[in-house]
N, CA, C, O and the ligand as a Tripos MOL2 file, in Angstrom:
@<TRIPOS>MOLECULE
protein
  249   247    63     0     0
PROTEIN
NO_CHARGES

@<TRIPOS>ATOM
      1 N           0.8250   -1.2020    0.0000 N.3       1 MET1
      2 CA          0.0000    0.0000    0.0000 C.3       1 MET1
      3 C           0.8640    1.2590    0.0000 C.2       1 MET1
      4 O           0.6150    2.1840   -0.7730 O.2       1 MET1
      5 N           1.8650    1.2940    0.8530 N.am      2 TYR2
      6 CA          2.7070    2.4790    0.9160 C.3       2 TYR2
      7 C           3.4860    2.6780   -0.3740 C.2       2 TYR2
      8 O           3.7140    3.8020   -0.8210 O.2       2 TYR2
      9 N           3.8790    1.5820   -0.9460 N.am      3 GLN3
     10 CA          4.5900    1.6910   -2.2130 C.3       3 GLN3
     11 C           3.6710    2.2820   -3.2790 C.2       3 GLN3
     12 O           4.1030    3.0820   -4.1090 O.2       3 GLN3
     13 N           2.4260    1.8900   -3.2490 N.am      4 PHE4
     14 CA          1.4520    2.4310   -4.1870 C.3       4 PHE4
     15 C           1.2990    3.9420   -3.9850 C.2       4 PHE4
     16 O           1.2510    4.7010   -4.9530 O.2       4 PHE4
     17 N           1.2230    4.3640   -2.7450 N.am      5 ILE5
     18 CA          1.0880    5.7920   -2.4500 C.3       5 ILE5
     19 C           2.2860    6.5580   -2.9860 C.2       5 ILE5
     20 O           2.1380    7.6030   -3.6200 O.2       5 ILE5
     21 N           3.4650    6.0280   -2.7270 N.am      6 ARG6
     22 CA          4.6750    6.7060   -3.2010 C.3       6 ARG6
     23 C           4.6690    6.8510   -4.7070 C.2       6 ARG6
     24 O           4.9500    7.9240   -5.2400 O.2       6 ARG6
     25 N           4.3500    5.7740   -5.3820 N.am      7 GLN7
     26 CA          4.4210    5.8050   -6.8350 C.3       7 GLN7
     27 C           3.3740    6.7440   -7.4150 C.2       7 GLN7
     28 O           3.6000    7.3910   -8.4380 O.2       7 GLN7
     29 N           2.2400    6.8110   -6.7580 N.am      8 ARG8
     30 CA          1.1700    7.6440   -7.2880 C.3       8 ARG8
     31 C           1.4220    9.1250   -6.9910 C.2       8 ARG8
     32 O           1.2040    9.9790   -7.8510 O.2       8 ARG8
     33 N           1.8800    9.4260   -5.7770 N.am      9 ARG9
     34 CA          2.0230   10.8220   -5.3800 C.3       9 ARG9
     35 C           3.3530   11.4180   -5.7850 C.2       9 ARG9
     36 O           3.4580   12.6270   -5.9960 O.2       9 ARG9
     37 N           4.3630   10.5840   -5.8950 N.am     10 TRP10
     38 CA          5.6860   11.1010   -6.2340 C.3      10 TRP10
     39 C           6.3160   10.2830   -7.3500 C.2      10 TRP10
     40 O           7.3250    9.6110   -7.1380 O.2      10 TRP10
     41 N           5.7200   10.3390   -8.5470 N.am     11 PRO11
     42 CA          6.2620    9.5540   -9.6670 C.3      11 PRO11
     43 C           7.6720    9.9860  -10.0400 C.2      11 PRO11
     44 O           8.4250    9.2100  -10.6260 O.2      11 PRO11
     45 N           8.0300   11.2110   -9.7070 N.am     12 ASP12
     46 CA          9.3630   11.7160  -10.0410 C.3      12 ASP12
     47 C          10.2740   11.7410   -8.8260 C.2      12 ASP12
     48 O          11.3770   12.2840   -8.8860 O.2      12 ASP12
     49 N           9.8180   11.1570   -7.7250 N.am     13 GLY13
     50 CA         10.6590   11.1020   -6.5420 C.3      13 GLY13
     51 C          10.0180   11.8010   -5.3670 C.2      13 GLY13
     52 O           9.0880   12.5930   -5.5250 O.2      13 GLY13
     53 N          10.5210   11.5020   -4.2010 N.am     14 ILE14
     54 CA          9.9870   12.0680   -2.9720 C.3      14 ILE14
     55 C          10.3940   13.5320   -2.8440 C.2      14 ILE14
     56 O          11.5020   13.9090   -3.2250 O.2      14 ILE14
     57 N           9.5160   14.3360   -2.3190 N.am     15 SER15
     58 CA          9.8880   15.6910   -1.9490 C.3      15 SER15
     59 C           9.5010   15.9050   -0.4870 C.2      15 SER15
     60 O           8.5420   15.3150    0.0110 O.2      15 SER15
     61 N          10.2570   16.7500    0.1810 N.am     16 CYS16
     62 CA         10.0420   16.9870    1.6000 C.3      16 CYS16
     63 C           8.7010   17.6690    1.8230 C.2      16 CYS16
     64 O           8.3470   18.6170    1.1210 O.2      16 CYS16
     65 N           7.9610   17.1750    2.8090 N.am     17 SER17
     66 CA          6.6520   17.7560    3.0930 C.3      17 SER17
     67 C           6.7870   19.0440    3.8990 C.2      17 SER17
     68 O           5.8040   19.7590    4.0930 O.2      17 SER17
     69 N           7.9800   19.3400    4.3640 N.am     18 HIS18
     70 CA          8.1930   20.5300    5.1810 C.3      18 HIS18
     71 C           8.7130   21.7000    4.3420 C.2      18 HIS18
     72 O           8.2120   22.8190    4.4540 O.2      18 HIS18
     73 N           9.7040   21.4420    3.5140 N.am     19 CYS19
     74 CA         10.3350   22.5230    2.7530 C.3      19 CYS19
     75 C          10.2700   22.2780    1.2520 C.2      19 CYS19
     76 O          10.8050   23.0680    0.4730 O.2      19 CYS19
     77 N           9.6370   21.2200    0.8470 N.am     20 GLN20
     78 CA          9.4360   20.8770   -0.5600 C.3      20 GLN20
     79 C          10.7240   20.5010   -1.2830 C.2      20 GLN20
     80 O          10.7270   20.3210   -2.5010 O.2      20 GLN20
     81 N          11.8060   20.3840   -0.5410 N.am     21 SER21
     82 CA         13.0520   19.9800   -1.1670 C.3      21 SER21
     83 C          12.9540   18.5460   -1.6590 C.2      21 SER21
     84 O          12.2790   17.7120   -1.0570 O.2      21 SER21
     85 N          13.6250   18.2770   -2.7410 N.am     22 GLN22
     86 CA         13.6850   16.9010   -3.2220 C.3      22 GLN22
     87 C          14.9700   16.2190   -2.7750 C.2      22 GLN22
     88 O          15.2600   15.0930   -3.1770 O.2      22 GLN22
     89 N          15.7270   16.9040   -1.9490 N.am     23 GLN23
     90 CA         16.9390   16.3090   -1.4030 C.3      23 GLN23
     91 C          16.5850   15.4790   -0.1780 C.2      23 GLN23
     92 O          16.8810   15.8500    0.9580 O.2      23 GLN23
     93 N          15.9530   14.3580   -0.4370 N.am     24 VAL24
     94 CA         15.4920   13.4930    0.6380 C.3      24 VAL24
     95 C          16.1430   12.1340    0.4730 C.2      24 VAL24
     96 O          16.1410   11.5580   -0.6150 O.2      24 VAL24
     97 N          16.6850   11.6420    1.5350 N.am     25 GLU25
     98 CA         17.3080   10.3220    1.4700 C.3      25 GLU25
     99 C          16.5170    9.3270    2.2830 C.2      25 GLU25
    100 O          15.8600    9.6840    3.2610 O.2      25 GLU25
    101 N          16.5830    8.0880    1.8760 N.am     26 GLY26
    102 CA         15.9330    7.0290    2.6300 C.3      26 GLY26
    103 C          16.5950    6.8820    3.9800 C.2      26 GLY26
    104 O          17.8120    7.0100    4.1110 O.2      26 GLY26
    105 N          15.7970    6.6170    4.9630 N.am     27 ASN27
    106 CA         16.3190    6.5200    6.3240 C.3      27 ASN27
    107 C          15.9520    5.1820    6.9410 C.2      27 ASN27
    108 O          15.7760    5.0640    8.1540 O.2      27 ASN27
    109 N          15.8420    4.1930    6.0960 N.am     28 GLY28
    110 CA         15.5090    2.8620    6.5990 C.3      28 GLY28
    111 C          14.0210    2.6840    6.7790 C.2      28 GLY28
    112 O          13.2330    3.6040    6.5590 O.2      28 GLY28
    113 N          13.6560    1.5090    7.1740 N.am     29 ASN29
    114 CA         12.2480    1.2100    7.3340 C.3      29 ASN29
    115 C          11.7430    1.6380    8.6970 C.2      29 ASN29
    116 O          12.4980    1.7600    9.6620 O.2      29 ASN29
    117 N          10.4540    1.8570    8.7400 N.am     30 HIS30
    118 CA          9.8110    2.1450   10.0070 C.3      30 HIS30
    119 C          10.0010    0.9690   10.9510 C.2      30 HIS30
    120 O          10.0330   -0.1860   10.5250 O.2      30 HIS30
    121 N          10.1230    1.2660   12.2090 N.am     31 GLN31
    122 CA         10.4670    0.2190   13.1620 C.3      31 GLN31
    123 C           9.4390   -0.9050   13.2090 C.2      31 GLN31
    124 O           9.7930   -2.0810   13.2980 O.2      31 GLN31
    125 N           8.1950   -0.5410   13.1490 N.am     32 LYS32
    126 CA          7.1460   -1.5400   13.3320 C.3      32 LYS32
    127 C           6.4000   -1.8540   12.0400 C.2      32 LYS32
    128 O           5.6750   -2.8460   11.9580 O.2      32 LYS32
    129 N           6.5770   -1.0230   11.0540 N.am     33 GLN33
    130 CA          5.8960   -1.2670    9.8010 C.3      33 GLN33
    131 C           6.9420   -1.3100    8.6940 C.2      33 GLN33
    132 O           7.4220   -0.2850    8.2110 O.2      33 GLN33
    133 N           7.2690   -2.5260    8.3190 N.am     34 ILE34
    134 CA          8.3920   -2.7200    7.4030 C.3      34 ILE34
    135 C           8.1580   -2.0190    6.0640 C.2      34 ILE34
    136 O           9.0880   -1.4700    5.4740 O.2      34 ILE34
    137 N           6.9330   -2.0390    5.5990 N.am     35 ALA35
    138 CA          6.6590   -1.4930    4.2790 C.3      35 ALA35
    139 C           6.5990    0.0340    4.2950 C.2      35 ALA35
    140 O           6.5670    0.6810    3.2490 O.2      35 ALA35
    141 N           6.5840    0.5790    5.4780 N.am     36 ARG36
    142 CA          6.4720    2.0240    5.6100 C.3      36 ARG36
    143 C           7.8580    2.6190    5.7850 C.2      36 ARG36
    144 O           8.4330    2.5530    6.8710 O.2      36 ARG36
    145 N           8.3820    3.1850    4.7500 N.am     37 LYS37
    146 CA          9.7340    3.7230    4.7940 C.3      37 LYS37
    147 C           9.7500    5.1020    5.4280 C.2      37 LYS37
    148 O           8.7980    5.8750    5.3250 O.2      37 LYS37
    149 N          10.8470    5.3770    6.0780 N.am     38 SER38
    150 CA         11.0340    6.7110    6.6250 C.3      38 SER38
    151 C          12.1700    7.3910    5.8620 C.2      38 SER38
    152 O          13.0050    6.7260    5.2500 O.2      38 SER38
    153 N          12.1890    8.7010    5.9060 N.am     39 TYR39
    154 CA         13.1500    9.4840    5.1390 C.3      39 TYR39
    155 C          13.7000   10.6110    5.9970 C.2      39 TYR39
    156 O          13.1580   10.9480    7.0490 O.2      39 TYR39
    157 N          14.7890   11.1760    5.5140 N.am     40 ARG40
    158 CA         15.3270   12.3430    6.1850 C.3      40 ARG40
    159 C          15.6410   13.3900    5.1280 C.2      40 ARG40
    160 O          16.2920   13.1050    4.1220 O.2      40 ARG40
    161 N          15.1710   14.5940    5.3710 N.am     41 CYS41
    162 CA         15.4020   15.6700    4.4240 C.3      41 CYS41
    163 C          16.8120   16.2190    4.6150 C.2      41 CYS41
    164 O          17.2410   16.4910    5.7360 O.2      41 CYS41
    165 N          17.5190   16.3760    3.5090 N.am     42 LEU42
    166 CA         18.8950   16.8660    3.5960 C.3      42 LEU42
    167 C          18.9350   18.3830    3.6780 C.2      42 LEU42
    168 O          19.9890   18.9610    3.9430 O.2      42 LEU42
    169 N          17.8070   19.0310    3.4550 N.am     43 GLU43
    170 CA         17.7570   20.4910    3.5110 C.3      43 GLU43
    171 C          17.4080   20.9830    4.9160 C.2      43 GLU43
    172 O          18.1380   21.7760    5.5090 O.2      43 GLU43
    173 N          16.2920   20.5030    5.4290 N.am     44 CYS44
    174 CA         15.8370   20.9840    6.7440 C.3      44 CYS44
    175 C          16.1070   19.9630    7.8380 C.2      44 CYS44
    176 O          15.8530   20.2260    9.0130 O.2      44 CYS44
    177 N          16.6270   18.7860    7.4510 N.am     45 HIS45
    178 CA         17.0410   17.7530    8.4080 C.3      45 HIS45
    179 C          15.8930   17.2580    9.2830 C.2      45 HIS45
    180 O          16.1040   16.7860   10.4000 O.2      45 HIS45
    181 N          14.6960   17.3720    8.7620 N.am     46 ARG46
    182 CA         13.5660   16.8310    9.5050 C.3      46 ARG46
    183 C          13.2590   15.4390    8.9780 C.2      46 ARG46
    184 O          13.5570   15.1060    7.8310 O.2      46 ARG46
    185 N          12.6670   14.6490    9.8330 N.am     47 ARG47
    186 CA         12.3440   13.2890    9.4500 C.3      47 ARG47
    187 C          10.9120   13.2130    8.9540 C.2      47 ARG47
    188 O          10.0300   13.9400    9.4120 O.2      47 ARG47
    189 N          10.7120   12.3380    8.0350 N.am     48 LEU48
    190 CA          9.3730   12.1470    7.5170 C.3      48 LEU48
    191 C           9.2420   10.7120    7.0400 C.2      48 LEU48
    192 O          10.2480   10.0350    6.8280 O.2      48 LEU48
    193 N           8.0460   10.2550    6.8750 N.am     49 ASP49
    194 CA          7.8350    8.9340    6.3080 C.3      49 ASP49
    195 C           6.6010    8.9830    5.4060 C.2      49 ASP49
    196 O           5.9890   10.0320    5.2040 O.2      49 ASP49
    197 N           6.2660    7.8260    4.8810 N.am     50 ASP50
    198 CA          5.1770    7.8010    3.9030 C.3      50 ASP50
    199 C           3.8940    8.3890    4.4670 C.2      50 ASP50
    200 O           3.1840    9.1280    3.7840 O.2      50 ASP50
    201 N           3.6050    8.0590    5.7100 N.am     51 LEU51
    202 CA          2.3570    8.5310    6.2950 C.3      51 LEU51
    203 C           2.4130   10.0430    6.5350 C.2      51 LEU51
    204 O           1.4300   10.7480    6.3090 O.2      51 LEU51
    205 N           3.5430   10.5250    6.9820 N.am     52 THR52
    206 CA          3.7210   11.9590    7.1850 C.3      52 THR52
    207 C           3.5380   12.7080    5.8740 C.2      52 THR52
    208 O           2.8520   13.7290    5.8060 O.2      52 THR52
    209 N           4.1580   12.1840    4.8540 N.am     53 LEU53
    210 CA          4.0650   12.8220    3.5530 C.3      53 LEU53
    211 C           2.6160   12.8870    3.0880 C.2      53 LEU53
    212 O           2.1650   13.9050    2.5650 O.2      53 LEU53
    213 N           1.9100   11.8100    3.2820 N.am     54 THR54
    214 CA          0.5210   11.7450    2.8300 C.3      54 THR54
    215 C          -0.3410   12.7810    3.5480 C.2      54 THR54
    216 O          -1.1530   13.4640    2.9240 O.2      54 THR54
    217 N          -0.1610   12.8890    4.8410 N.am     55 ILE55
    218 CA         -0.9780   13.8080    5.6350 C.3      55 ILE55
    219 C          -0.6610   15.2680    5.3210 C.2      55 ILE55
    220 O          -1.5600   16.0720    5.0760 O.2      55 ILE55
    221 N           0.6160   15.5950    5.3310 N.am     56 PHE56
    222 CA          0.9850   16.9990    5.2740 C.3      56 PHE56
    223 C           1.1640   17.5470    3.8710 C.2      56 PHE56
    224 O           1.4190   18.7390    3.7010 O.2      56 PHE56
    225 N           1.0380   16.7060    2.8790 N.am     57 SER57
    226 CA          1.1610   17.1980    1.5120 C.3      57 SER57
    227 C          -0.1970   17.5650    0.9370 C.2      57 SER57
    228 O          -0.2990   17.8760   -0.2490 O.2      57 SER57
    229 N          -1.2290   17.5330    1.7490 N.am     58 GLY58
    230 CA         -2.5710   17.7850    1.2540 C.3      58 GLY58
    231 C          -2.7060   19.1450    0.6040 C.2      58 GLY58
    232 O          -3.4010   19.2870   -0.4020 O.2      58 GLY58
    233 N          -2.0410   20.1610    1.1760 N.am     59 HIS59
    234 CA         -2.1740   21.5080    0.6330 C.3      59 HIS59
    235 C          -1.4680   21.6560   -0.6970 C.2      59 HIS59
    236 O          -1.6500   22.6510   -1.3980 O.2      59 HIS59
    237 N          -0.6660   20.6710   -1.0440 N.am     60 GLN60
    238 CA          0.0410   20.7470   -2.3070 C.3      60 GLN60
    239 C          -0.7680   20.1540   -3.4620 C.2      60 GLN60
    240 O          -0.3800   20.2530   -4.6260 O.2      60 GLN60
    241 N          -1.8760   19.5500   -3.1230 N.am     61 GLN61
    242 CA         -2.6430   18.8790   -4.1580 C.3      61 GLN61
    243 C          -3.5200   19.8670   -4.8970 C.2      61 GLN61
    244 O          -3.8940   20.9120   -4.3640 O.2      61 GLN61
    245 N          -3.8400   19.5240   -6.1200 N.am     62 GLU62
    246 CA         -4.6820   20.3930   -6.9190 C.3      62 GLU62
    247 C          -6.1310   20.3150   -6.4490 C.2      62 GLU62
    248 O          -6.9990   20.9850   -7.0090 O.2      62 GLU62
    249 ZN         12.8740   19.5430    4.1790 Zn       63 ZN63
@<TRIPOS>BOND
     1     1     2 1
     2     2     3 1
     3     3     4 2
     4     3     5 am
     5     5     6 1
     6     6     7 1
     7     7     8 2
     8     7     9 am
     9     9    10 1
    10    10    11 1
    11    11    12 2
    12    11    13 am
    13    13    14 1
    14    14    15 1
    15    15    16 2
    16    15    17 am
    17    17    18 1
    18    18    19 1
    19    19    20 2
    20    19    21 am
    21    21    22 1
    22    22    23 1
    23    23    24 2
    24    23    25 am
    25    25    26 1
    26    26    27 1
    27    27    28 2
    28    27    29 am
    29    29    30 1
    30    30    31 1
    31    31    32 2
    32    31    33 am
    33    33    34 1
    34    34    35 1
    35    35    36 2
    36    35    37 am
    37    37    38 1
    38    38    39 1
    39    39    40 2
    40    39    41 am
    41    41    42 1
    42    42    43 1
    43    43    44 2
    44    43    45 am
    45    45    46 1
    46    46    47 1
    47    47    48 2
    48    47    49 am
    49    49    50 1
    50    50    51 1
    51    51    52 2
    52    51    53 am
    53    53    54 1
    54    54    55 1
    55    55    56 2
    56    55    57 am
    57    57    58 1
    58    58    59 1
    59    59    60 2
    60    59    61 am
    61    61    62 1
    62    62    63 1
    63    63    64 2
    64    63    65 am
    65    65    66 1
    66    66    67 1
    67    67    68 2
    68    67    69 am
    69    69    70 1
    70    70    71 1
    71    71    72 2
    72    71    73 am
    73    73    74 1
    74    74    75 1
    75    75    76 2
    76    75    77 am
    77    77    78 1
    78    78    79 1
    79    79    80 2
    80    79    81 am
    81    81    82 1
    82    82    83 1
    83    83    84 2
    84    83    85 am
    85    85    86 1
    86    86    87 1
    87    87    88 2
    88    87    89 am
    89    89    90 1
    90    90    91 1
    91    91    92 2
    92    91    93 am
    93    93    94 1
    94    94    95 1
    95    95    96 2
    96    95    97 am
    97    97    98 1
    98    98    99 1
    99    99   100 2
   100    99   101 am
   101   101   102 1
   102   102   103 1
   103   103   104 2
   104   103   105 am
   105   105   106 1
   106   106   107 1
   107   107   108 2
   108   107   109 am
   109   109   110 1
   110   110   111 1
   111   111   112 2
   112   111   113 am
   113   113   114 1
   114   114   115 1
   115   115   116 2
   116   115   117 am
   117   117   118 1
   118   118   119 1
   119   119   120 2
   120   119   121 am
   121   121   122 1
   122   122   123 1
   123   123   124 2
   124   123   125 am
   125   125   126 1
   126   126   127 1
   127   127   128 2
   128   127   129 am
   129   129   130 1
   130   130   131 1
   131   131   132 2
   132   131   133 am
   133   133   134 1
   134   134   135 1
   135   135   136 2
   136   135   137 am
   137   137   138 1
   138   138   139 1
   139   139   140 2
   140   139   141 am
   141   141   142 1
   142   142   143 1
   143   143   144 2
   144   143   145 am
   145   145   146 1
   146   146   147 1
   147   147   148 2
   148   147   149 am
   149   149   150 1
   150   150   151 1
   151   151   152 2
   152   151   153 am
   153   153   154 1
   154   154   155 1
   155   155   156 2
   156   155   157 am
   157   157   158 1
   158   158   159 1
   159   159   160 2
   160   159   161 am
   161   161   162 1
   162   162   163 1
   163   163   164 2
   164   163   165 am
   165   165   166 1
   166   166   167 1
   167   167   168 2
   168   167   169 am
   169   169   170 1
   170   170   171 1
   171   171   172 2
   172   171   173 am
   173   173   174 1
   174   174   175 1
   175   175   176 2
   176   175   177 am
   177   177   178 1
   178   178   179 1
   179   179   180 2
   180   179   181 am
   181   181   182 1
   182   182   183 1
   183   183   184 2
   184   183   185 am
   185   185   186 1
   186   186   187 1
   187   187   188 2
   188   187   189 am
   189   189   190 1
   190   190   191 1
   191   191   192 2
   192   191   193 am
   193   193   194 1
   194   194   195 1
   195   195   196 2
   196   195   197 am
   197   197   198 1
   198   198   199 1
   199   199   200 2
   200   199   201 am
   201   201   202 1
   202   202   203 1
   203   203   204 2
   204   203   205 am
   205   205   206 1
   206   206   207 1
   207   207   208 2
   208   207   209 am
   209   209   210 1
   210   210   211 1
   211   211   212 2
   212   211   213 am
   213   213   214 1
   214   214   215 1
   215   215   216 2
   216   215   217 am
   217   217   218 1
   218   218   219 1
   219   219   220 2
   220   219   221 am
   221   221   222 1
   222   222   223 1
   223   223   224 2
   224   223   225 am
   225   225   226 1
   226   226   227 1
   227   227   228 2
   228   227   229 am
   229   229   230 1
   230   230   231 1
   231   231   232 2
   232   231   233 am
   233   233   234 1
   234   234   235 1
   235   235   236 2
   236   235   237 am
   237   237   238 1
   238   238   239 1
   239   239   240 2
   240   239   241 am
   241   241   242 1
   242   242   243 1
   243   243   244 2
   244   243   245 am
   245   245   246 1
   246   246   247 1
   247   247   248 2
@<TRIPOS>SUBSTRUCTURE
     1 MET1         2 RESIDUE 1 A MET
     2 TYR2         6 RESIDUE 1 A TYR
     3 GLN3        10 RESIDUE 1 A GLN
     4 PHE4        14 RESIDUE 1 A PHE
     5 ILE5        18 RESIDUE 1 A ILE
     6 ARG6        22 RESIDUE 1 A ARG
     7 GLN7        26 RESIDUE 1 A GLN
     8 ARG8        30 RESIDUE 1 A ARG
     9 ARG9        34 RESIDUE 1 A ARG
    10 TRP10       38 RESIDUE 1 A TRP
    11 PRO11       42 RESIDUE 1 A PRO
    12 ASP12       46 RESIDUE 1 A ASP
    13 GLY13       50 RESIDUE 1 A GLY
    14 ILE14       54 RESIDUE 1 A ILE
    15 SER15       58 RESIDUE 1 A SER
    16 CYS16       62 RESIDUE 1 A CYS
    17 SER17       66 RESIDUE 1 A SER
    18 HIS18       70 RESIDUE 1 A HIS
    19 CYS19       74 RESIDUE 1 A CYS
    20 GLN20       78 RESIDUE 1 A GLN
    21 SER21       82 RESIDUE 1 A SER
    22 GLN22       86 RESIDUE 1 A GLN
    23 GLN23       90 RESIDUE 1 A GLN
    24 VAL24       94 RESIDUE 1 A VAL
    25 GLU25       98 RESIDUE 1 A GLU
    26 GLY26      102 RESIDUE 1 A GLY
    27 ASN27      106 RESIDUE 1 A ASN
    28 GLY28      110 RESIDUE 1 A GLY
    29 ASN29      114 RESIDUE 1 A ASN
    30 HIS30      118 RESIDUE 1 A HIS
    31 GLN31      122 RESIDUE 1 A GLN
    32 LYS32      126 RESIDUE 1 A LYS
    33 GLN33      130 RESIDUE 1 A GLN
    34 ILE34      134 RESIDUE 1 A ILE
    35 ALA35      138 RESIDUE 1 A ALA
    36 ARG36      142 RESIDUE 1 A ARG
    37 LYS37      146 RESIDUE 1 A LYS
    38 SER38      150 RESIDUE 1 A SER
    39 TYR39      154 RESIDUE 1 A TYR
    40 ARG40      158 RESIDUE 1 A ARG
    41 CYS41      162 RESIDUE 1 A CYS
    42 LEU42      166 RESIDUE 1 A LEU
    43 GLU43      170 RESIDUE 1 A GLU
    44 CYS44      174 RESIDUE 1 A CYS
    45 HIS45      178 RESIDUE 1 A HIS
    46 ARG46      182 RESIDUE 1 A ARG
    47 ARG47      186 RESIDUE 1 A ARG
    48 LEU48      190 RESIDUE 1 A LEU
    49 ASP49      194 RESIDUE 1 A ASP
    50 ASP50      198 RESIDUE 1 A ASP
    51 LEU51      202 RESIDUE 1 A LEU
    52 THR52      206 RESIDUE 1 A THR
    53 LEU53      210 RESIDUE 1 A LEU
    54 THR54      214 RESIDUE 1 A THR
    55 ILE55      218 RESIDUE 1 A ILE
    56 PHE56      222 RESIDUE 1 A PHE
    57 SER57      226 RESIDUE 1 A SER
    58 GLY58      230 RESIDUE 1 A GLY
    59 HIS59      234 RESIDUE 1 A HIS
    60 GLN60      238 RESIDUE 1 A GLN
    61 GLN61      242 RESIDUE 1 A GLN
    62 GLU62      246 RESIDUE 1 A GLU
    63 ZN63       249 GROUP 0 **** ****
């Protein structure tokens, strides 16, 4: 499911939900949900994951 969300919402790659930077690196899997990846933004150094991105990117949608 999370992979589907990623592919649908970020076909060109992940962007930070905080600063919109695309300089985001994978930060391993979520501790309890293997399929839910977490990330770290290289610009603002905040952590985010698939669920965070989904929730907070709402204002970016058309
Ligand atoms: Zn950021």
